[in-house]
NURO-478136 format. One record per residue (C-alpha): x, z, y; residue number from 1. Coordinates in steps of 0.2 Angstrom, whole numbers, always signed. Each point is the difference from the previous one (the first is absolute). Example, Ala and Ser with C-alpha at 12.3 -4.5 7.8 and 13.67 -1.06 7.14 Angstrom:
% residues 2
REC     X     Z     Y  nr
REC   +62   +39   -22   1
REC    +6    -3   +17   2
***
This chain:
% residues 512
REC     X     Z     Y  nr
REC   +20  -394  +192   1
REC   +12    -3   -14   2
REC    -5    +8   -15   3
REC   +18    +9    -1   4
REC    -4    +6   +18   5
REC   -16    +8    -5   6
REC    +9    +8   -15   7
REC   +11    +8   +12   8
REC   -13    +7   +11   9
REC    -9    +6   -13  10
REC   +16   +10    -5  11
REC    +2    +8   +14  12
REC   -17    +6    +1  13
REC    +2    +8   -17  14
REC   -14   -10    -8  15
REC    +0    -1   -21  16
REC    +3   -17    -3  17
REC    -3   -18    +2  18
REC   -10    -5   -14  19
REC    -1   -18    -6  20
REC    +3    -5   +18  21
REC   +12   -14    -5  22
REC   +12    -3   -14  23
REC   +17    +8    +4  24
REC    -5   +12   +13  25
REC    +9   +14    +5  26
REC    -4   +18    -7  27
REC    -5   +14   +11  28
REC    +1   +18    +0  29
REC   -15    +9    -5  30
REC   -12   +10   +13  31
REC    -3   +20    -1  32
REC    -5    +4   -18  33
REC    +6   -18    -9  34
REC   +14    -3   -11  35
REC   +12   -15    -1  36
REC    +6    -3   -19  37
REC   +13   -14    -3  38
REC    +6    -5   -17  39
REC   +18    -8    -3  40
REC    -1   -12   -14  41
REC   +18    -5    +3  42
REC   +12   +15    +3  43
REC   +17    +7    +1  44
REC    +5    +8   -16  45
REC    +5   +14    +6  46
REC   -11   +10    +5  47
REC   -12   -12    -3  48
REC   -14    +4   +12  49
REC   -16    -7    -7  50
REC   -14    +7   +12  51
REC    +0    +7   +18  52
REC   -14   +10    +6  53
REC    -2    +5   +18  54
REC   -16   +10    +7  55
REC    -5    +3   +17  56
REC    -7   +16    +2  57
REC    -7   +10   +16  58
REC   +17   +10    +0  59
REC   +11   -15    -2  60
REC    +8   -12   -13  61
REC    +1    +5   -19  62
REC    +9   -11   -14  63
REC   +10    -1   -15  64
REC    +9   -13   -11  65
REC    -2    -2   -18  66
REC   +17    -4    -9  67
REC    +4    -8   -18  68
REC   +15   +13    +2  69
REC    -7   +14    +9  70
REC   -19    +2    -2  71
REC    -8    +7   +17  72
REC   +11    -1   +15  73
REC    -7    +9   +16  74
REC    +2    -7   +16  75
REC    +4   +12   +13  76
REC    +3    -1   +20  77
REC   -11   -16    +0  78
REC    -1   -10   +18  79
REC    -8   -14    +4  80
REC    +7   -13   +13  81
REC   -10   -16    +1  82
REC    -2   -10   -15  83
REC   +13   +11   -10  84
REC    +0   +18    -7  85
REC   +16   +11    -3  86
REC    +1   +14   -11  87
REC   +12   +11   -10  88
REC    +3    +1   -18  89
REC   +11   +13    -8  90
REC   +17    -6    -6  91
REC    +4    +8   -17  92
REC   +17    +4    -6  93
REC    +7    -3   +19  94
REC    +4   +19    +8  95
REC    +7    -9   +16  96
REC   -15   -12    +0  97
REC   -16   +10    -5  98
REC   -13   -13    +7  99
REC    +1   -19    +4 100
REC   -11    -8   +13 101
REC   -11   -16    -7 102
REC   -11   -10    +8 103
REC   -15   -10    -4 104
REC    -2   -15   +11 105
REC   -17   -11    +2 106
REC    +1   -18    +0 107
REC   -11   -15    -4 108
REC   +10    -1   -17 109
REC    -5   +19    -6 110
REC    +8   +15    +3 111
REC   +19    +0    +0 112
REC    +8   +18    -6 113
REC   +17    +4    +3 114
REC   +10   +16    -4 115
REC   +12    +8   -14 116
REC    +2   +13   -11 117
REC   +17    +6    -4 118
REC   +11   -15    -2 119
REC   -15   -13    -2 120
REC    -8    -9   +14 121
REC   -16    -9    -1 122
REC    -8   -14    +8 123
REC   -17    -7    -6 124
REC   -14    -6    +4 125
REC   -18    +3    -6 126
REC   -19    -3    +4 127
REC   -15   +12    +3 128
REC    -9    +3   -16 129
REC   -17   +11    -3 130
REC    +0   +18    -6 131
REC    -3    -7   -17 132
REC   +15    -9    -1 133
REC    +9   +15    +8 134
REC    -6   +13   -12 135
REC    +7   -10   -15 136
REC   +17    -1    +8 137
REC    +1   +19    +7 138
REC   +10   +11    -9 139
REC    -8   +13   -14 140
REC    +8   +17    +2 141
REC    +5    +8   -16 142
REC    +0   +19    +1 143
REC   +13   +10    -7 144
REC    -1   +15   -13 145
REC    +2   +18    +7 146
REC   +19    +6    -3 147
REC    +3    +8   -16 148
REC   +16    +6   -11 149
REC    +5    -8   -14 150
REC   +12    +9   -14 151
REC   +17    -5    -2 152
REC    +1   -11   -16 153
REC   +20    +2    -5 154
REC    +5   -17    +3 155
REC   +14    -5   +13 156
REC    +9   +17    -6 157
REC   +15   -11    +7 158
REC    +2   -12   +15 159
REC    -7   -17    -8 160
REC   +12   -12    -2 161
REC    -4   -19    -2 162
REC    +0   -18   +10 163
REC   -13    -6   +12 164
REC    -2   -18    +7 165
REC    -4    +3   +19 166
REC   +19    +1    +6 167
REC    +5   -16    -7 168
REC   -15   -11    -4 169
REC   -14    +8   +12 170
REC   -17    -9    -4 171
REC    +9   -15    -8 172
REC    -2    +8   -18 173
REC    -6    -7   -16 174
REC    -3    +4   -18 175
REC   +17    -9    -5 176
REC   +10   +10   +11 177
REC    -6   +16    -4 178
REC    +4    -5   -18 179
REC   +17    -4    +4 180
REC    +2   +15    +9 181
REC    -4   +11   -17 182
REC   +12   -10    -8 183
REC   +14    +2   +11 184
REC    -3   +17    +1 185
REC    +1    +2   -18 186
REC   +15   -12    -3 187
REC   +11    +7   +16 188
REC    -1   +18    -6 189
REC   -10    +7   +13 190
REC   -14    +5   -11 191
REC   +12   +10   -12 192
REC    +6    +9   +18 193
REC   -17    +6    +2 194
REC    -9   -14    +9 195
REC   -17    -2    -8 196
REC   -13    -7   +14 197
REC    -4   -19    +4 198
REC   -10    +0   +15 199
REC   -10   -13    +6 200
REC    -2    +4   +19 201
REC   -12   -12   +12 202
REC    -6   -16    -3 203
REC    -7    +2   -18 204
REC   -18    -1    +5 205
REC   -14   -13    -1 206
REC   -17    +1    +3 207
REC   -13   +12    -6 208
REC   -14    -8   -12 209
REC   -19    +3    +4 210
REC    +1   +17   -11 211
REC   +13    +6   +14 212
REC   +14    +0   -11 213
REC   +17    -5    +6 214
REC    +9   -15    -9 215
REC   +18    -4    +2 216
REC    +4   -16    +8 217
REC    +6   -17    -8 218
REC   +18    +6    +0 219
REC    -5   +15   -12 220
REC   -10    -9   -15 221
REC    -2   +16   -11 222
REC    +5   +18    +7 223
REC    -3    +8   -16 224
REC   +12   -12    -9 225
REC   +12    +2   +12 226
REC    -1   +21    -2 227
REC    +1    -5   -19 228
REC   +17    -9    +4 229
REC    +7   +13   +11 230
REC    -5   +14   -11 231
REC    +6   -10   -16 232
REC   +18    +1    +9 233
REC    -1   +20    +1 234
REC    -6    -1   +20 235
REC   -14    +4    +9 236
REC   -10   -11   +12 237
REC    -4    +5   +17 238
REC   -12    -8   +11 239
REC    -6    +2   +20 240
REC   -14    +1   +10 241
REC    -8    +8   +15 242
REC   -14   +10    +7 243
REC    -2   -13   +13 244
REC   -11   -15    -1 245
REC   +17   -11    +1 246
REC   +16    +4    -6 247
REC   +16    -2   +11 248
REC    +1   -18    -5 249
REC   -19    -4    +1 250
REC    -6    +1   -16 251
REC   -16   +11    -7 252
REC    +2   +17    +3 253
REC    -8   +14   -11 254
REC   -13    +4   +14 255
REC   -18    +3    -7 256
REC    +7    -3   -18 257
REC   +12   +15    -3 258
REC    -7    +5   -16 259
REC    -3   -16    -7 260
REC   +18    -4    +5 261
REC    +7   +15   -10 262
REC    -9    -4   -14 263
REC    +6   -18    -1 264
REC   +18    +6    +2 265
REC    -3   +11   -14 266
REC    -7   -13   -11 267
REC   +15   -12    +3 268
REC   +12   +12    -5 269
REC    +7    +5   +18 270
REC   +11   +15    +1 271
REC    +5    +3   +18 272
REC   -10    -4   +15 273
REC    +7    -2   +17 274
REC   -16    +4   +14 275
REC    +6    -8   +16 276
REC   -10    +4   +15 277
REC    +2   -16    +9 278
REC   -17    -5    +8 279
REC    -8   +17    -5 280
REC    +9    +8   +14 281
REC   -14    -6   +10 282
REC   -15   +10    -8 283
REC   +13   +12    -6 284
REC    +8    +5   +17 285
REC    +0   +20    +0 286
REC    +7   +13   -15 287
REC   -18    +4    -6 288
REC    -4   -18    -5 289
REC   +18    -4    -6 290
REC    +0   +13   -11 291
REC   -17    -3    -6 292
REC    +2   -19    -4 293
REC   +16    +4   -10 294
REC    -9   +14    -9 295
REC   -14   -13    -5 296
REC   +13   -11    -7 297
REC    +8   +15    -9 298
REC   -15    +6    -7 299
REC    -4   -17    -5 300
REC   +15    -3   -10 301
REC    -2   +17    -8 302
REC   -17    -5    -6 303
REC    +7   -14   -10 304
REC    +9   +10   -12 305
REC   +15   -10    +1 306
REC   +17    +8    +7 307
REC    +3    -9   +16 308
REC   +15    +5   +12 309
REC    -8    +0   +17 310
REC   +10    -5   +15 311
REC    -7    +3   +18 312
REC    +6   -12   +12 313
REC    -7    +6   +17 314
REC   +17    +2    +9 315
REC    +3   +17    +1 316
REC   -16    +5   +11 317
REC    -8   +16    +2 318
REC   +13    +9   -11 319
REC    -3    -8   -15 320
REC   +13    +8   -11 321
REC   -13   +17    +4 322
REC   -13    -8   -10 323
REC    +5   -14    -8 324
REC    -2   +10   -17 325
REC   -17    +6    +2 326
REC    -8   -18    +1 327
REC   +10    -4   -16 328
REC   +16    -8    +8 329
REC   +16    -1   -10 330
REC   +10    -6   +16 331
REC    -4    -3   +18 332
REC    +9   -12   +11 333
REC    +7    +9   +15 334
REC    +7   -15   +10 335
REC    -7   -17    +5 336
REC    +9   -16    -9 337
REC   +19    +0    -3 338
REC   +11   -15    +4 339
REC   +16    -5    -7 340
REC   +10    +7   +13 341
REC   +10   +16    +3 342
REC    -8    +4   +16 343
REC   -17    +0    -7 344
REC    +4    +8   -17 345
REC   +10   +14    +9 346
REC   -13    +4   +11 347
REC   -12    +2   -15 348
REC   +11   +10   -10 349
REC   +11   +11   +12 350
REC   -15    +3   +13 351
REC   -18    -3    -5 352
REC    -1    +4   -18 353
REC   +10   +17    +2 354
REC   -16    +6   +10 355
REC   -10    +1   -15 356
REC    -1   +15   -12 357
REC   -11    +4   -15 358
REC   +10   -11   -12 359
REC    +2    +4   -20 360
REC    -5    -4   -14 361
REC   -15    -9    -1 362
REC    -1    -5   +18 363
REC   +14   -10   +10 364
REC    +4    -4   +17 365
REC    +3   -18    +0 366
REC   +12    -9   +13 367
REC    -6   -18    -5 368
REC    +9   -11   -12 369
REC   +18    -4    -4 370
REC    +8   -16   +10 371
REC   +16    +0   -13 372
REC    +3   -16    -6 373
REC    -9    -9   +14 374
REC   +17    -4   +10 375
REC    -4    +7   +17 376
REC   +13   +16    +0 377
REC   +17    +0    -5 378
REC    +6    +9   -16 379
REC    +3   +17   +10 380
REC   -17    -1    +9 381
REC    -9    -3   -19 382
REC   +10   +16    -7 383
REC    -7   +10   +15 384
REC   -17    -7    -4 385
REC    +1    +5   -19 386
REC    +7   +17    +4 387
REC   -12    +5   +14 388
REC   -14    -4   -11 389
REC    +8    +8   -17 390
REC    +3   +15   +12 391
REC   -19    +0    +7 392
REC    -7    -1   -18 393
REC    -8   -17    +6 394
REC   -10   -12   -11 395
REC   +14   -14    -5 396
REC   -10   -16    +0 397
REC   +11   -14    +1 398
REC    -6   -15   +12 399
REC   +12   -15    -4 400
REC    +1   -14   -12 401
REC    +4    +7   -16 402
REC    +5   -16    -6 403
REC   +15    -1   +11 404
REC    +7   +17    +1 405
REC   +18    -1    +3 406
REC   +13   +12    -9 407
REC    +2   +10   +15 408
REC   -20    +3    +3 409
REC    -3    +4   -19 410
REC   +15   +11    +1 411
REC    -8   +11   +12 412
REC   -18    +0    -7 413
REC    +6    +4   -16 414
REC   +13   +13    +3 415
REC    -7   +14   -10 416
REC    +7   +14   +10 417
REC   -10    -2   +14 418
REC   -16    -3    -8 419
REC    +2   +15    -9 420
REC    +2    +8   +17 421
REC   -16    -8    +7 422
REC    -8    +4   -17 423
REC    +7   +18    -2 424
REC   -16   +10    -7 425
REC    +1   +12   +14 426
REC    -7   -12   +11 427
REC    +8    +7   +15 428
REC    +1   -11   +16 429
REC   +17    -1    +7 430
REC    +2    +5   +20 431
REC   +14    +0   +12 432
REC   +10   +15    +0 433
REC   +12    -5   +13 434
REC    -3   -12   +14 435
REC   +16    -5   +11 436
REC    -4   -14   +12 437
REC    +0   -15   -11 438
REC    +6   +10   -14 439
REC   -12    +8   -13 440
REC    +3   +11   -16 441
REC   -16    +1   -11 442
REC    -2   +12   -15 443
REC   -12    +1   -14 444
REC    -1   +13   -12 445
REC    -2    -6   -19 446
REC    -9    +7   -16 447
REC   +17    +4    -8 448
REC    +6   +12   +14 449
REC   +10   -12    +7 450
REC    +0    -9   +18 451
REC    -1   -19    +6 452
REC    +9    -5   +15 453
REC    +1   -13   +11 454
REC   +11    -3   +14 455
REC    -6   -14   +11 456
REC    +8    -9   +14 457
REC   -13    -8   +12 458
REC   +14    -6   +12 459
REC    +8   -17    +0 460
REC   +19    +5    -4 461
REC    +6    +9   -15 462
REC    +2   +19    +2 463
REC    +7   +14    -9 464
REC   -13   +14    -4 465
REC    +4   +17    -6 466
REC   -10    +9   -13 467
REC    -1   +20    +2 468
REC   -10    +7   -14 469
REC    -5   +16   +10 470
REC    -8   -11   +13 471
REC   -11    -7   -12 472
REC    -4   +16   -10 473
REC   +14    +0   -12 474
REC   +12   +11    -4 475
REC    +9    -9   -15 476
REC    -2   -18    -9 477
REC    +5    +1   -18 478
REC    +0   -18    -1 479
REC    -2   -16   +11 480
REC    -5   -18    -5 481
REC    +0   -16   +12 482
REC   -14    -9    -4 483
REC    +5   -18    +7 484
REC   +18    +0    -6 485
REC    -9    +9   -18 486
REC   +16   +12    +0 487
REC    +2   +18    -1 488
REC   +12    +6   +14 489
REC    +8   +16    +5 490
REC   -14   +13    +4 491
REC   +13    +8   +14 492
REC    -1   -18    +9 493
REC    -7    +3   +17 494
REC    +6   -16   +10 495
REC   -10   -16    -3 496
REC    +2   -17    +9 497
REC   -19    -8    +3 498
REC    +0   -18    +5 499
REC   -12    -6   +14 500
REC   -17    +1    -5 501
REC    +6    +7   -16 502
REC    -1   +14   -10 503
REC    +8   +12   -13 504
REC   -11    +4   -14 505
REC    +5   +18   -11 506
REC    -8   +10   -13 507
REC    +7   +18    +1 508
REC    -2   +10   -19 509
REC    +2   +17    +1 510
REC    -4    +2   +17 511
REC    -6   +16    +6 512
***
């Protein structure tokens, strides 16, 4: 009988293997009590499955994958059909498809693994290995500390303002670009308008040394020197990491090195950390573990003794606004990523972010970065964007190339009246007072006793909107200023023309 026929017969019989039967002989599934271990030296980068383990027990099959991104990935609903095994793997971040079906097919060339997680597709071929090699490839689970409470530290009395690299550059960033952004923030006048943080998002990380310390990659030769450069311009430096094994762009995360990374950031002179859940959502998939992983980094930052703004980026899960402060956070994302289009921006600003409370001095709801200057929206839509964020007491983190800021974008971003409403020391998050179809009127009480009022037209045609003080809780308006026109107007004005996807932004003085 041909050797492959022999192998198939043994496979069907459920025997352990074909040791040394012939070079390249077909792998077979284990008999009861046995385990098949397969290593993948060549693997798809995301999720980077490096090990498959499949055990045949008296009760059926058990198994798991080990991933560079997600660590241990348990198999569910394992079914064998001839020389193929299929199984479910949890599909993170995809509510409409919470599992994906994978297959491991036994062939003369090895085990062919196919499947996917989120938007990644996997097809890779591996070879059986022994227990020792499998043990070397296994994921080492790192326990989380018990949940604690971190006292307020007085930082972020008003929403942080600055710039972040992701919206424009994604992971294609380097030391030279960050220095150029710092210079442009100064020369454009944006620093003097209140923008202070220059934040390096994903893409700066290199490899860990033998001591476990994370080094920056070759694009960032000296982080301490870069921080010094930024500080010398009256600015502050921000950086990015993840509680997972990998960041969103596939660089090294802080998993297993949280306290060490916090000390490294402090030594470099970092002033702001964005901590993005990313691959960590595999290990930390429930409210308890998410809270504890963010507490762990919050406590680690506190222990460094350096004042560092702590930005929690876990996409608004598990009512983060209700506990973000207690784990050391100064701002917390309430949504997934923004994109440079009116539909996404308005969904976040009008619908998603207003669901969250608890904002105020020391802790802010973060609807993500500004897209102003990136070119995907009209001037009216960008005015709506800036107005919504200012009314929401949102952090103002620019996301465009500061070297090419247009006059219109600069005027919008540096408008002192709009910034003053965002930065009002009372820290009130404005809300919709009136919603009528596609028209909304928002109000925000200010520390001087006045009120910010925004009329929004979410429709596709210009409209005339009426402002009735009694409908927004006022009996009188002492003075009225049009923010975007930079003019005082008659406080008795009640009718306003609002462009499509546009806004009229007002500040009422002496309002009661």
